[in-house]
C-alpha positions in Angstrom: 82.2 82.2 28.7 81.3 81.2 32.2 81.2 77.5 33.2 77.4 77.3 33.1 77.3 78.8 29.7 80.0 76.5 28.5 78.2 73.4 30.0 74.9 74.5 28.3 76.7 75.0 24.9 78.4 71.6 25.2 75.0 70.0 25.9 73.4 71.6 22.8 76.3 70.4 20.7 76.0 66.8 22.0 72.3 66.8 21.5 72.6 68.2 17.9 74.7 65.2 16.9 72.4 62.6 18.4 69.6 61.0 16.3 66.1 62.4 16.6 63.9 59.9 18.5 60.5 61.5 18.2 59.0 64.1 16.0 55.9 65.9 17.3 53.6 67.4 14.5 51.5 70.4 15.5 48.9 71.5 13.0 47.8 75.0 14.0 45.0 77.0 12.5 41.7 78.9 13.0 39.7 76.0 11.6 36.6 78.2 11.1 35.3 75.7 9.7 37.5 72.7 9.6 36.9 71.2 6.2 37.7 67.9 4.5 41.0 69.3 3.2 42.1 70.1 6.8 41.2 66.6 7.9 43.3 65.2 4.9 46.3 67.2 6.1 45.9 65.9 9.6 45.6 62.3 8.3 48.8 62.8 6.3 50.6 64.1 9.3 49.3 61.3 11.5 50.5 58.8 8.9 53.9 60.3 8.8 54.5 60.9 12.5 51.9 58.7 14.3 48.5 59.7 15.8 50.1 59.7 19.2 52.5 62.4 18.0 50.1 64.5 15.9 48.2 67.4 17.5 45.8 70.1 16.3 46.2 73.6 17.9 43.5 76.2 17.7 42.0 79.0 19.8 38.8 79.8 21.6 38.5 83.2 19.9 35.0 84.0 18.7 34.9 87.2 16.6 32.0 87.5 14.1 31.8 87.2 11.2 35.2 85.7 10.4 35.5 83.4 13.5 32.1 82.2 14.5 33.0 78.9 16.3 34.2 78.5 19.9 36.8 75.9 20.8 34.1 73.5 22.0 32.2 73.9 18.7 35.4 73.4 16.7 36.3 70.3 18.7 32.9 68.8 17.7 33.5 69.6 14.1 37.0 68.2 14.2 35.7 65.0 15.9 33.1 64.6 13.1 36.0 64.1 10.7 37.1 61.1 12.8 39.9 63.1 14.6 
């Protein structure tokens, strides 16, 4: 193994043995339509990991009939759940 590879491997080993400081929760989905049950999952994640570390990930894909809402529309719906 070259020196750079060895140094990188050593760094990974050192980091693997250190305590985790922050966990970031990412809740991905289509959210066509985000329902109450989705909001409950988000609330649970936020309670576990903190709102500042909890994110929702979704796309801007619009493809009728299965995916009618744009990102902007989904954001409004998500916000209506208090998120």
